mmCIF file of the protein (N, C-alpha, C, O) and its ligand, coordinates in Angstrom:
data_MODEL
# 
_entry.id   MODEL 
# 
loop_
_entity.id 
_entity.type 
_entity.pdbx_number_of_molecules 
1 polymer     1 
2 non-polymer 1 
# 
_entity_poly.entity_id                      1 
_entity_poly.type                           'polypeptide(L)' 
_entity_poly.nstd_linkage                   no 
_entity_poly.nstd_monomer                   no 
_entity_poly.pdbx_seq_one_letter_code       
;(UNK)(UNK)(UNK)(UNK)(UNK)(UNK)(UNK)(UNK)(UNK)(UNK)(UNK)(UNK)(UNK)(UNK)(UNK)(UNK)
(UNK)(UNK)(UNK)(UNK)(UNK)(UNK)(UNK)(UNK)(UNK)(UNK)(UNK)(UNK)(UNK)(UNK)(UNK)(UNK)
(UNK)(UNK)(UNK)(UNK)(UNK)(UNK)(UNK)(UNK)(UNK)(UNK)(UNK)(UNK)(UNK)(UNK)(UNK)(UNK)
(UNK)(UNK)
;
_entity_poly.pdbx_seq_one_letter_code_can   XXXXXXXXXXXXXXXXXXXXXXXXXXXXXXXXXXXXXXXXXXXXXXXXXX 
_entity_poly.pdbx_strand_id                 A 
# 
loop_
_entity_poly_seq.entity_id 
_entity_poly_seq.num 
_entity_poly_seq.mon_id 
_entity_poly_seq.hetero 
1 1  UNK n 
1 2  UNK n 
1 3  UNK n 
1 4  UNK n 
1 5  UNK n 
1 6  UNK n 
1 7  UNK n 
1 8  UNK n 
1 9  UNK n 
1 10 UNK n 
1 11 UNK n 
1 12 UNK n 
1 13 UNK n 
1 14 UNK n 
1 15 UNK n 
1 16 UNK n 
1 17 UNK n 
1 18 UNK n 
1 19 UNK n 
1 20 UNK n 
1 21 UNK n 
1 22 UNK n 
1 23 UNK n 
1 24 UNK n 
1 25 UNK n 
1 26 UNK n 
1 27 UNK n 
1 28 UNK n 
1 29 UNK n 
1 30 UNK n 
1 31 UNK n 
1 32 UNK n 
1 33 UNK n 
1 34 UNK n 
1 35 UNK n 
1 36 UNK n 
1 37 UNK n 
1 38 UNK n 
1 39 UNK n 
1 40 UNK n 
1 41 UNK n 
1 42 UNK n 
1 43 UNK n 
1 44 UNK n 
1 45 UNK n 
1 46 UNK n 
1 47 UNK n 
1 48 UNK n 
1 49 UNK n 
1 50 UNK n 
# 
loop_
_struct_asym.id 
_struct_asym.entity_id 
A 1 
B 2 
# 
loop_
_chem_comp.id 
_chem_comp.type 
_chem_comp.mon_nstd_flag 
UNK 'L-peptide linking' . 
ZN  non-polymer         . 
# 
_pdbx_entity_nonpoly.entity_id   2 
_pdbx_entity_nonpoly.name        ? 
_pdbx_entity_nonpoly.comp_id     ZN 
# 
_pdbx_nonpoly_scheme.asym_id         B 
_pdbx_nonpoly_scheme.entity_id       2 
_pdbx_nonpoly_scheme.mon_id          ZN 
_pdbx_nonpoly_scheme.ndb_seq_num     1 
_pdbx_nonpoly_scheme.pdb_seq_num     101 
_pdbx_nonpoly_scheme.auth_seq_num    101 
_pdbx_nonpoly_scheme.pdb_mon_id      ZN 
_pdbx_nonpoly_scheme.auth_mon_id     ZN 
_pdbx_nonpoly_scheme.pdb_strand_id   A 
_pdbx_nonpoly_scheme.pdb_ins_code    . 
# 
loop_
_atom_site.group_PDB 
_atom_site.id 
_atom_site.type_symbol 
_atom_site.label_atom_id 
_atom_site.label_alt_id 
_atom_site.label_comp_id 
_atom_site.label_asym_id 
_atom_site.label_entity_id 
_atom_site.label_seq_id 
_atom_site.pdbx_PDB_ins_code 
_atom_site.Cartn_x 
_atom_site.Cartn_y 
_atom_site.Cartn_z 
_atom_site.occupancy 
_atom_site.B_iso_or_equiv 
_atom_site.pdbx_formal_charge 
_atom_site.auth_seq_id 
_atom_site.auth_comp_id 
_atom_site.auth_asym_id 
_atom_site.auth_atom_id 
_atom_site.pdbx_PDB_model_num 
ATOM   1   N  N  . UNK A 1 1  ? -8.519  10.676  15.718 1.00 0.00 ? 1   UNK A N  1 
ATOM   2   C  CA . UNK A 1 1  ? -7.953  10.338  14.389 1.00 0.00 ? 1   UNK A CA 1 
ATOM   3   C  C  . UNK A 1 1  ? -8.363  11.307  13.274 1.00 0.00 ? 1   UNK A C  1 
ATOM   4   O  O  . UNK A 1 1  ? -9.534  11.672  13.171 1.00 0.00 ? 1   UNK A O  1 
ATOM   5   N  N  . UNK A 1 2  ? -7.444  11.708  12.474 1.00 0.00 ? 2   UNK A N  1 
ATOM   6   C  CA . UNK A 1 2  ? -7.831  12.638  11.358 1.00 0.00 ? 2   UNK A CA 1 
ATOM   7   C  C  . UNK A 1 2  ? -8.617  11.850  10.327 1.00 0.00 ? 2   UNK A C  1 
ATOM   8   O  O  . UNK A 1 2  ? -8.421  10.645  10.172 1.00 0.00 ? 2   UNK A O  1 
ATOM   9   N  N  . UNK A 1 3  ? -9.516  12.544  9.616  1.00 0.00 ? 3   UNK A N  1 
ATOM   10  C  CA . UNK A 1 3  ? -10.295 11.837  8.595  1.00 0.00 ? 3   UNK A CA 1 
ATOM   11  C  C  . UNK A 1 3  ? -9.431  11.428  7.421  1.00 0.00 ? 3   UNK A C  1 
ATOM   12  O  O  . UNK A 1 3  ? -8.430  12.079  7.123  1.00 0.00 ? 3   UNK A O  1 
ATOM   13  N  N  . UNK A 1 4  ? -9.788  10.425  6.799  1.00 0.00 ? 4   UNK A N  1 
ATOM   14  C  CA . UNK A 1 4  ? -8.971  9.961   5.581  1.00 0.00 ? 4   UNK A CA 1 
ATOM   15  C  C  . UNK A 1 4  ? -9.884  10.000  4.430  1.00 0.00 ? 4   UNK A C  1 
ATOM   16  O  O  . UNK A 1 4  ? -11.013 9.511   4.478  1.00 0.00 ? 4   UNK A O  1 
ATOM   17  N  N  . UNK A 1 5  ? -9.389  10.590  3.384  1.00 0.00 ? 5   UNK A N  1 
ATOM   18  C  CA . UNK A 1 5  ? -10.163 10.631  2.110  1.00 0.00 ? 5   UNK A CA 1 
ATOM   19  C  C  . UNK A 1 5  ? -10.390 9.209   1.623  1.00 0.00 ? 5   UNK A C  1 
ATOM   20  O  O  . UNK A 1 5  ? -9.464  8.407   1.503  1.00 0.00 ? 5   UNK A O  1 
ATOM   21  N  N  . UNK A 1 6  ? -11.646 8.930   1.351  1.00 0.00 ? 6   UNK A N  1 
ATOM   22  C  CA . UNK A 1 6  ? -11.966 7.525   1.013  1.00 0.00 ? 6   UNK A CA 1 
ATOM   23  C  C  . UNK A 1 6  ? -11.352 7.042   -0.225 1.00 0.00 ? 6   UNK A C  1 
ATOM   24  O  O  . UNK A 1 6  ? -11.162 5.831   -0.339 1.00 0.00 ? 6   UNK A O  1 
ATOM   25  N  N  . UNK A 1 7  ? -11.007 7.874   -1.202 1.00 0.00 ? 7   UNK A N  1 
ATOM   26  C  CA . UNK A 1 7  ? -10.427 7.460   -2.455 1.00 0.00 ? 7   UNK A CA 1 
ATOM   27  C  C  . UNK A 1 7  ? -8.919  7.258   -2.360 1.00 0.00 ? 7   UNK A C  1 
ATOM   28  O  O  . UNK A 1 7  ? -8.315  6.707   -3.281 1.00 0.00 ? 7   UNK A O  1 
ATOM   29  N  N  . UNK A 1 8  ? -8.286  7.701   -1.242 1.00 0.00 ? 8   UNK A N  1 
ATOM   30  C  CA . UNK A 1 8  ? -6.928  7.556   -1.181 1.00 0.00 ? 8   UNK A CA 1 
ATOM   31  C  C  . UNK A 1 8  ? -6.541  6.472   -0.227 1.00 0.00 ? 8   UNK A C  1 
ATOM   32  O  O  . UNK A 1 8  ? -6.822  6.555   0.968  1.00 0.00 ? 8   UNK A O  1 
ATOM   33  N  N  . UNK A 1 9  ? -5.898  5.451   -0.743 1.00 0.00 ? 9   UNK A N  1 
ATOM   34  C  CA . UNK A 1 9  ? -5.389  4.377   0.052  1.00 0.00 ? 9   UNK A CA 1 
ATOM   35  C  C  . UNK A 1 9  ? -4.014  4.807   0.663  1.00 0.00 ? 9   UNK A C  1 
ATOM   36  O  O  . UNK A 1 9  ? -3.094  5.322   0.028  1.00 0.00 ? 9   UNK A O  1 
ATOM   37  N  N  . UNK A 1 10 ? -4.022  4.523   1.954  1.00 0.00 ? 10  UNK A N  1 
ATOM   38  C  CA . UNK A 1 10 ? -2.707  4.683   2.617  1.00 0.00 ? 10  UNK A CA 1 
ATOM   39  C  C  . UNK A 1 10 ? -2.317  3.179   2.986  1.00 0.00 ? 10  UNK A C  1 
ATOM   40  O  O  . UNK A 1 10 ? -3.117  2.254   2.851  1.00 0.00 ? 10  UNK A O  1 
ATOM   41  N  N  . UNK A 1 11 ? -1.125  3.033   3.425  1.00 0.00 ? 11  UNK A N  1 
ATOM   42  C  CA . UNK A 1 11 ? -0.747  1.663   3.750  1.00 0.00 ? 11  UNK A CA 1 
ATOM   43  C  C  . UNK A 1 11 ? -1.521  1.103   4.885  1.00 0.00 ? 11  UNK A C  1 
ATOM   44  O  O  . UNK A 1 11 ? -1.548  -0.121  5.012  1.00 0.00 ? 11  UNK A O  1 
ATOM   45  N  N  . UNK A 1 12 ? -2.153  1.863   5.724  1.00 0.00 ? 12  UNK A N  1 
ATOM   46  C  CA . UNK A 1 12 ? -2.942  1.404   6.819  1.00 0.00 ? 12  UNK A CA 1 
ATOM   47  C  C  . UNK A 1 12 ? -4.300  0.860   6.287  1.00 0.00 ? 12  UNK A C  1 
ATOM   48  O  O  . UNK A 1 12 ? -4.849  -0.072  6.875  1.00 0.00 ? 12  UNK A O  1 
ATOM   49  N  N  . UNK A 1 13 ? -4.825  1.409   5.223  1.00 0.00 ? 13  UNK A N  1 
ATOM   50  C  CA . UNK A 1 13 ? -6.091  1.102   4.751  1.00 0.00 ? 13  UNK A CA 1 
ATOM   51  C  C  . UNK A 1 13 ? -6.174  0.138   3.577  1.00 0.00 ? 13  UNK A C  1 
ATOM   52  O  O  . UNK A 1 13 ? -7.234  -0.327  3.157  1.00 0.00 ? 13  UNK A O  1 
ATOM   53  N  N  . UNK A 1 14 ? -4.947  -0.129  3.073  1.00 0.00 ? 14  UNK A N  1 
ATOM   54  C  CA . UNK A 1 14 ? -4.922  -1.121  1.889  1.00 0.00 ? 14  UNK A CA 1 
ATOM   55  C  C  . UNK A 1 14 ? -5.360  -2.464  2.317  1.00 0.00 ? 14  UNK A C  1 
ATOM   56  O  O  . UNK A 1 14 ? -4.892  -3.011  3.315  1.00 0.00 ? 14  UNK A O  1 
ATOM   57  N  N  . UNK A 1 15 ? -6.257  -2.991  1.560  1.00 0.00 ? 15  UNK A N  1 
ATOM   58  C  CA . UNK A 1 15 ? -6.649  -4.419  1.751  1.00 0.00 ? 15  UNK A CA 1 
ATOM   59  C  C  . UNK A 1 15 ? -5.634  -5.305  1.166  1.00 0.00 ? 15  UNK A C  1 
ATOM   60  O  O  . UNK A 1 15 ? -5.143  -4.974  0.087  1.00 0.00 ? 15  UNK A O  1 
ATOM   61  N  N  . UNK A 1 16 ? -5.256  -6.399  1.747  1.00 0.00 ? 16  UNK A N  1 
ATOM   62  C  CA . UNK A 1 16 ? -4.362  -7.368  1.156  1.00 0.00 ? 16  UNK A CA 1 
ATOM   63  C  C  . UNK A 1 16 ? -5.113  -7.854  -0.084 1.00 0.00 ? 16  UNK A C  1 
ATOM   64  O  O  . UNK A 1 16 ? -6.320  -8.093  -0.070 1.00 0.00 ? 16  UNK A O  1 
ATOM   65  N  N  . UNK A 1 17 ? -4.321  -7.988  -1.163 1.00 0.00 ? 17  UNK A N  1 
ATOM   66  C  CA . UNK A 1 17 ? -4.910  -8.479  -2.408 1.00 0.00 ? 17  UNK A CA 1 
ATOM   67  C  C  . UNK A 1 17 ? -4.250  -9.672  -3.050 1.00 0.00 ? 17  UNK A C  1 
ATOM   68  O  O  . UNK A 1 17 ? -4.586  -10.092 -4.157 1.00 0.00 ? 17  UNK A O  1 
ATOM   69  N  N  . UNK A 1 18 ? -3.313  -10.192 -2.324 1.00 0.00 ? 18  UNK A N  1 
ATOM   70  C  CA . UNK A 1 18 ? -2.605  -11.438 -2.835 1.00 0.00 ? 18  UNK A CA 1 
ATOM   71  C  C  . UNK A 1 18 ? -1.396  -11.136 -3.662 1.00 0.00 ? 18  UNK A C  1 
ATOM   72  O  O  . UNK A 1 18 ? -0.714  -12.047 -4.132 1.00 0.00 ? 18  UNK A O  1 
ATOM   73  N  N  . UNK A 1 19 ? -1.124  -9.884  -3.846 1.00 0.00 ? 19  UNK A N  1 
ATOM   74  C  CA . UNK A 1 19 ? 0.080   -9.464  -4.494 1.00 0.00 ? 19  UNK A CA 1 
ATOM   75  C  C  . UNK A 1 19 ? 0.590   -8.105  -4.012 1.00 0.00 ? 19  UNK A C  1 
ATOM   76  O  O  . UNK A 1 19 ? -0.170  -7.349  -3.407 1.00 0.00 ? 19  UNK A O  1 
ATOM   77  N  N  . UNK A 1 20 ? 1.808   -7.794  -4.257 1.00 0.00 ? 20  UNK A N  1 
ATOM   78  C  CA . UNK A 1 20 ? 2.351   -6.564  -3.854 1.00 0.00 ? 20  UNK A CA 1 
ATOM   79  C  C  . UNK A 1 20 ? 1.664   -5.403  -4.453 1.00 0.00 ? 20  UNK A C  1 
ATOM   80  O  O  . UNK A 1 20 ? 1.440   -5.386  -5.663 1.00 0.00 ? 20  UNK A O  1 
ATOM   81  N  N  . UNK A 1 21 ? 1.306   -4.405  -3.657 1.00 0.00 ? 21  UNK A N  1 
ATOM   82  C  CA . UNK A 1 21 ? 0.591   -3.247  -4.183 1.00 0.00 ? 21  UNK A CA 1 
ATOM   83  C  C  . UNK A 1 21 ? 1.478   -2.405  -5.042 1.00 0.00 ? 21  UNK A C  1 
ATOM   84  O  O  . UNK A 1 21 ? 0.977   -1.619  -5.846 1.00 0.00 ? 21  UNK A O  1 
ATOM   85  N  N  . UNK A 1 22 ? 2.794   -2.533  -4.908 1.00 0.00 ? 22  UNK A N  1 
ATOM   86  C  CA . UNK A 1 22 ? 3.618   -1.733  -5.672 1.00 0.00 ? 22  UNK A CA 1 
ATOM   87  C  C  . UNK A 1 22 ? 4.193   -2.361  -6.920 1.00 0.00 ? 22  UNK A C  1 
ATOM   88  O  O  . UNK A 1 22 ? 4.209   -1.772  -8.001 1.00 0.00 ? 22  UNK A O  1 
ATOM   89  N  N  . UNK A 1 23 ? 4.661   -3.572  -6.729 1.00 0.00 ? 23  UNK A N  1 
ATOM   90  C  CA . UNK A 1 23 ? 5.274   -4.205  -7.939 1.00 0.00 ? 23  UNK A CA 1 
ATOM   91  C  C  . UNK A 1 23 ? 4.495   -5.410  -8.409 1.00 0.00 ? 23  UNK A C  1 
ATOM   92  O  O  . UNK A 1 23 ? 4.900   -6.087  -9.354 1.00 0.00 ? 23  UNK A O  1 
ATOM   93  N  N  . UNK A 1 24 ? 3.371   -5.686  -7.753 1.00 0.00 ? 24  UNK A N  1 
ATOM   94  C  CA . UNK A 1 24 ? 2.399   -6.743  -8.262 1.00 0.00 ? 24  UNK A CA 1 
ATOM   95  C  C  . UNK A 1 24 ? 3.073   -8.144  -8.139 1.00 0.00 ? 24  UNK A C  1 
ATOM   96  O  O  . UNK A 1 24 ? 2.594   -9.092  -8.761 1.00 0.00 ? 24  UNK A O  1 
ATOM   97  N  N  . UNK A 1 25 ? 4.098   -8.285  -7.405 1.00 0.00 ? 25  UNK A N  1 
ATOM   98  C  CA . UNK A 1 25 ? 4.593   -9.608  -7.103 1.00 0.00 ? 25  UNK A CA 1 
ATOM   99  C  C  . UNK A 1 25 ? 3.645   -10.387 -6.287 1.00 0.00 ? 25  UNK A C  1 
ATOM   100 O  O  . UNK A 1 25 ? 3.148   -9.895  -5.274 1.00 0.00 ? 25  UNK A O  1 
ATOM   101 N  N  . UNK A 1 26 ? 3.360   -11.638 -6.703 1.00 0.00 ? 26  UNK A N  1 
ATOM   102 C  CA . UNK A 1 26 ? 2.521   -12.507 -5.928 1.00 0.00 ? 26  UNK A CA 1 
ATOM   103 C  C  . UNK A 1 26 ? 2.886   -12.662 -4.514 1.00 0.00 ? 26  UNK A C  1 
ATOM   104 O  O  . UNK A 1 26 ? 4.064   -12.867 -4.218 1.00 0.00 ? 26  UNK A O  1 
ATOM   105 N  N  . UNK A 1 27 ? 1.935   -12.579 -3.584 1.00 0.00 ? 27  UNK A N  1 
ATOM   106 C  CA . UNK A 1 27 ? 2.250   -12.754 -2.146 1.00 0.00 ? 27  UNK A CA 1 
ATOM   107 C  C  . UNK A 1 27 ? 1.168   -13.616 -1.573 1.00 0.00 ? 27  UNK A C  1 
ATOM   108 O  O  . UNK A 1 27 ? 0.182   -13.933 -2.239 1.00 0.00 ? 27  UNK A O  1 
ATOM   109 N  N  . UNK A 1 28 ? 1.367   -14.013 -0.272 1.00 0.00 ? 28  UNK A N  1 
ATOM   110 C  CA . UNK A 1 28 ? 0.363   -14.669 0.392  1.00 0.00 ? 28  UNK A CA 1 
ATOM   111 C  C  . UNK A 1 28 ? -0.765  -13.700 0.685  1.00 0.00 ? 28  UNK A C  1 
ATOM   112 O  O  . UNK A 1 28 ? -0.561  -12.491 0.585  1.00 0.00 ? 28  UNK A O  1 
ATOM   113 N  N  . UNK A 1 29 ? -1.951  -14.181 1.045  1.00 0.00 ? 29  UNK A N  1 
ATOM   114 C  CA . UNK A 1 29 ? -3.089  -13.295 1.019  1.00 0.00 ? 29  UNK A CA 1 
ATOM   115 C  C  . UNK A 1 29 ? -3.173  -12.258 2.211  1.00 0.00 ? 29  UNK A C  1 
ATOM   116 O  O  . UNK A 1 29 ? -4.019  -11.364 2.196  1.00 0.00 ? 29  UNK A O  1 
ATOM   117 N  N  . UNK A 1 30 ? -2.321  -12.398 3.182  1.00 0.00 ? 30  UNK A N  1 
ATOM   118 C  CA . UNK A 1 30 ? -2.388  -11.392 4.268  1.00 0.00 ? 30  UNK A CA 1 
ATOM   119 C  C  . UNK A 1 30 ? -1.397  -10.282 4.143  1.00 0.00 ? 30  UNK A C  1 
ATOM   120 O  O  . UNK A 1 30 ? -1.406  -9.352  4.950  1.00 0.00 ? 30  UNK A O  1 
ATOM   121 N  N  . UNK A 1 31 ? -0.492  -10.352 3.098  1.00 0.00 ? 31  UNK A N  1 
ATOM   122 C  CA . UNK A 1 31 ? 0.525   -9.358  2.994  1.00 0.00 ? 31  UNK A CA 1 
ATOM   123 C  C  . UNK A 1 31 ? 0.180   -8.348  1.900  1.00 0.00 ? 31  UNK A C  1 
ATOM   124 O  O  . UNK A 1 31 ? -0.474  -8.699  0.918  1.00 0.00 ? 31  UNK A O  1 
ATOM   125 N  N  . UNK A 1 32 ? 0.604   -7.125  2.061  1.00 0.00 ? 32  UNK A N  1 
ATOM   126 C  CA . UNK A 1 32 ? 0.324   -6.031  1.070  1.00 0.00 ? 32  UNK A CA 1 
ATOM   127 C  C  . UNK A 1 32 ? 1.537   -5.703  0.219  1.00 0.00 ? 32  UNK A C  1 
ATOM   128 O  O  . UNK A 1 32 ? 1.441   -5.248  -0.922 1.00 0.00 ? 32  UNK A O  1 
ATOM   129 N  N  . UNK A 1 33 ? 2.670   -5.954  0.827  1.00 0.00 ? 33  UNK A N  1 
ATOM   130 C  CA . UNK A 1 33 ? 3.939   -5.616  0.192  1.00 0.00 ? 33  UNK A CA 1 
ATOM   131 C  C  . UNK A 1 33 ? 4.921   -6.808  0.296  1.00 0.00 ? 33  UNK A C  1 
ATOM   132 O  O  . UNK A 1 33 ? 4.895   -7.598  1.240  1.00 0.00 ? 33  UNK A O  1 
ATOM   133 N  N  . UNK A 1 34 ? 5.799   -6.884  -0.749 1.00 0.00 ? 34  UNK A N  1 
ATOM   134 C  CA . UNK A 1 34 ? 6.747   -7.971  -0.635 1.00 0.00 ? 34  UNK A CA 1 
ATOM   135 C  C  . UNK A 1 34 ? 7.868   -7.682  0.203  1.00 0.00 ? 34  UNK A C  1 
ATOM   136 O  O  . UNK A 1 34 ? 8.566   -8.595  0.644  1.00 0.00 ? 34  UNK A O  1 
ATOM   137 N  N  . UNK A 1 35 ? 8.117   -6.339  0.483  1.00 0.00 ? 35  UNK A N  1 
ATOM   138 C  CA . UNK A 1 35 ? 9.235   -5.943  1.345  1.00 0.00 ? 35  UNK A CA 1 
ATOM   139 C  C  . UNK A 1 35 ? 9.105   -4.509  1.686  1.00 0.00 ? 35  UNK A C  1 
ATOM   140 O  O  . UNK A 1 35 ? 8.182   -3.789  1.303  1.00 0.00 ? 35  UNK A O  1 
ATOM   141 N  N  . UNK A 1 36 ? 10.144  -4.127  2.471  1.00 0.00 ? 36  UNK A N  1 
ATOM   142 C  CA . UNK A 1 36 ? 10.130  -2.673  2.976  1.00 0.00 ? 36  UNK A CA 1 
ATOM   143 C  C  . UNK A 1 36 ? 10.354  -1.718  1.822  1.00 0.00 ? 36  UNK A C  1 
ATOM   144 O  O  . UNK A 1 36 ? 9.784   -0.627  1.800  1.00 0.00 ? 36  UNK A O  1 
ATOM   145 N  N  . UNK A 1 37 ? 11.177  -2.114  0.863  1.00 0.00 ? 37  UNK A N  1 
ATOM   146 C  CA . UNK A 1 37 ? 11.342  -1.249  -0.261 1.00 0.00 ? 37  UNK A CA 1 
ATOM   147 C  C  . UNK A 1 37 ? 10.076  -0.843  -0.982 1.00 0.00 ? 37  UNK A C  1 
ATOM   148 O  O  . UNK A 1 37 ? 9.864   0.327   -1.301 1.00 0.00 ? 37  UNK A O  1 
ATOM   149 N  N  . UNK A 1 38 ? 9.254   -1.817  -1.228 1.00 0.00 ? 38  UNK A N  1 
ATOM   150 C  CA . UNK A 1 38 ? 8.006   -1.524  -1.949 1.00 0.00 ? 38  UNK A CA 1 
ATOM   151 C  C  . UNK A 1 38 ? 7.086   -0.768  -0.996 1.00 0.00 ? 38  UNK A C  1 
ATOM   152 O  O  . UNK A 1 38 ? 6.383   0.157   -1.401 1.00 0.00 ? 38  UNK A O  1 
ATOM   153 N  N  . UNK A 1 39 ? 7.098   -1.158  0.233  1.00 0.00 ? 39  UNK A N  1 
ATOM   154 C  CA . UNK A 1 39 ? 6.309   -0.469  1.194  1.00 0.00 ? 39  UNK A CA 1 
ATOM   155 C  C  . UNK A 1 39 ? 6.700   1.135   1.200  1.00 0.00 ? 39  UNK A C  1 
ATOM   156 O  O  . UNK A 1 39 ? 5.859   2.024   1.065  1.00 0.00 ? 39  UNK A O  1 
ATOM   157 N  N  . UNK A 1 40 ? 7.910   1.328   1.353  1.00 0.00 ? 40  UNK A N  1 
ATOM   158 C  CA . UNK A 1 40 ? 8.410   2.708   1.380  1.00 0.00 ? 40  UNK A CA 1 
ATOM   159 C  C  . UNK A 1 40 ? 8.136   3.490   0.036  1.00 0.00 ? 40  UNK A C  1 
ATOM   160 O  O  . UNK A 1 40 ? 7.817   4.679   0.015  1.00 0.00 ? 40  UNK A O  1 
ATOM   161 N  N  . UNK A 1 41 ? 8.288   2.724   -1.046 1.00 0.00 ? 41  UNK A N  1 
ATOM   162 C  CA . UNK A 1 41 ? 8.154   3.367   -2.307 1.00 0.00 ? 41  UNK A CA 1 
ATOM   163 C  C  . UNK A 1 41 ? 6.600   3.705   -2.524 1.00 0.00 ? 41  UNK A C  1 
ATOM   164 O  O  . UNK A 1 41 ? 6.234   4.742   -3.077 1.00 0.00 ? 41  UNK A O  1 
ATOM   165 N  N  . UNK A 1 42 ? 5.776   2.784   -2.065 1.00 0.00 ? 42  UNK A N  1 
ATOM   166 C  CA . UNK A 1 42 ? 4.353   3.058   -2.199 1.00 0.00 ? 42  UNK A CA 1 
ATOM   167 C  C  . UNK A 1 42 ? 3.959   4.270   -1.320 1.00 0.00 ? 42  UNK A C  1 
ATOM   168 O  O  . UNK A 1 42 ? 3.129   5.094   -1.702 1.00 0.00 ? 42  UNK A O  1 
ATOM   169 N  N  . UNK A 1 43 ? 4.558   4.337   -0.188 1.00 0.00 ? 43  UNK A N  1 
ATOM   170 C  CA . UNK A 1 43 ? 4.307   5.445   0.792  1.00 0.00 ? 43  UNK A CA 1 
ATOM   171 C  C  . UNK A 1 43 ? 4.717   6.730   0.138  1.00 0.00 ? 43  UNK A C  1 
ATOM   172 O  O  . UNK A 1 43 ? 3.943   7.688   0.163  1.00 0.00 ? 43  UNK A O  1 
ATOM   173 N  N  . UNK A 1 44 ? 5.853   6.806   -0.428 1.00 0.00 ? 44  UNK A N  1 
ATOM   174 C  CA . UNK A 1 44 ? 6.356   8.054   -1.032 1.00 0.00 ? 44  UNK A CA 1 
ATOM   175 C  C  . UNK A 1 44 ? 5.415   8.515   -2.115 1.00 0.00 ? 44  UNK A C  1 
ATOM   176 O  O  . UNK A 1 44 ? 5.086   9.694   -2.250 1.00 0.00 ? 44  UNK A O  1 
ATOM   177 N  N  . UNK A 1 45 ? 5.008   7.546   -2.866 1.00 0.00 ? 45  UNK A N  1 
ATOM   178 C  CA . UNK A 1 45 ? 4.060   7.830   -3.984 1.00 0.00 ? 45  UNK A CA 1 
ATOM   179 C  C  . UNK A 1 45 ? 2.834   8.434   -3.460 1.00 0.00 ? 45  UNK A C  1 
ATOM   180 O  O  . UNK A 1 45 ? 2.349   9.429   -3.999 1.00 0.00 ? 45  UNK A O  1 
ATOM   181 N  N  . UNK A 1 46 ? 2.283   7.851   -2.379 1.00 0.00 ? 46  UNK A N  1 
ATOM   182 C  CA . UNK A 1 46 ? 1.027   8.284   -1.760 1.00 0.00 ? 46  UNK A CA 1 
ATOM   183 C  C  . UNK A 1 46 ? 1.258   9.676   -1.240 1.00 0.00 ? 46  UNK A C  1 
ATOM   184 O  O  . UNK A 1 46 ? 0.364   10.514  -1.359 1.00 0.00 ? 46  UNK A O  1 
ATOM   185 N  N  . UNK A 1 47 ? 2.333   9.953   -0.707 1.00 0.00 ? 47  UNK A N  1 
ATOM   186 C  CA . UNK A 1 47 ? 2.575   11.373  -0.177 1.00 0.00 ? 47  UNK A CA 1 
ATOM   187 C  C  . UNK A 1 47 ? 2.598   12.323  -1.321 1.00 0.00 ? 47  UNK A C  1 
ATOM   188 O  O  . UNK A 1 47 ? 2.097   13.444  -1.234 1.00 0.00 ? 47  UNK A O  1 
ATOM   189 N  N  . UNK A 1 48 ? 3.182   11.873  -2.399 1.00 0.00 ? 48  UNK A N  1 
ATOM   190 C  CA . UNK A 1 48 ? 3.421   12.687  -3.565 1.00 0.00 ? 48  UNK A CA 1 
ATOM   191 C  C  . UNK A 1 48 ? 2.119   13.074  -4.259 1.00 0.00 ? 48  UNK A C  1 
ATOM   192 O  O  . UNK A 1 48 ? 1.930   14.195  -4.732 1.00 0.00 ? 48  UNK A O  1 
ATOM   193 N  N  . UNK A 1 49 ? 1.232   12.078  -4.289 1.00 0.00 ? 49  UNK A N  1 
ATOM   194 C  CA . UNK A 1 49 ? -0.019  12.277  -5.072 1.00 0.00 ? 49  UNK A CA 1 
ATOM   195 C  C  . UNK A 1 49 ? -1.094  12.905  -4.194 1.00 0.00 ? 49  UNK A C  1 
ATOM   196 O  O  . UNK A 1 49 ? -2.155  13.258  -4.708 1.00 0.00 ? 49  UNK A O  1 
ATOM   197 N  N  . UNK A 1 50 ? -0.871  13.055  -2.928 1.00 0.00 ? 50  UNK A N  1 
ATOM   198 C  CA . UNK A 1 50 ? -1.910  13.581  -2.054 1.00 0.00 ? 50  UNK A CA 1 
ATOM   199 C  C  . UNK A 1 50 ? -2.337  15.013  -2.375 1.00 0.00 ? 50  UNK A C  1 
ATOM   200 O  O  . UNK A 1 50 ? -3.209  15.563  -1.702 1.00 0.00 ? 50  UNK A O  1 
HETATM 201 ZN ZN . ZN  B 2 .  ? 6.865   -5.427  -4.170 1.00 0.00 2 101 ZN  A ZN 1 
# 
């Protein structure tokens, strides 16, 4: 496995926080995104800021 920069969250390392990581919509505590759109959008942003 390639090393991951500790300051950069990817969707695999994101801890569930009770709301969507992208749009902050409240979610149950085990989900990170409210849907695929936010998931993909967050991913694209992560790629872009890497
Ligand atoms: Zn969302």
